[in-house]
C-alpha positions, 0 to 999 in steps of 0.5 A: 413330228414337229419340224419346227420344234426340231429345226435348229435356228442358230442365233447370230453368235453361232452364226459367227463362229460357223463363219469363223470356222468355215474361213479356218477350213477354207484356208486349210484346204487351200494350203499348196503341199509339196509335189509327190507325184513319184516322177523324180528326174 
């Protein structure tokens, strides 16, 4: 198997897109949700 032929080498533009997607995912993961532990008083 030719690993160099099978390896993905992203371009600068692709790295920029990866960074943008990662940033959006990071923001969406850190949103606080309303507490719902079913322990009402």
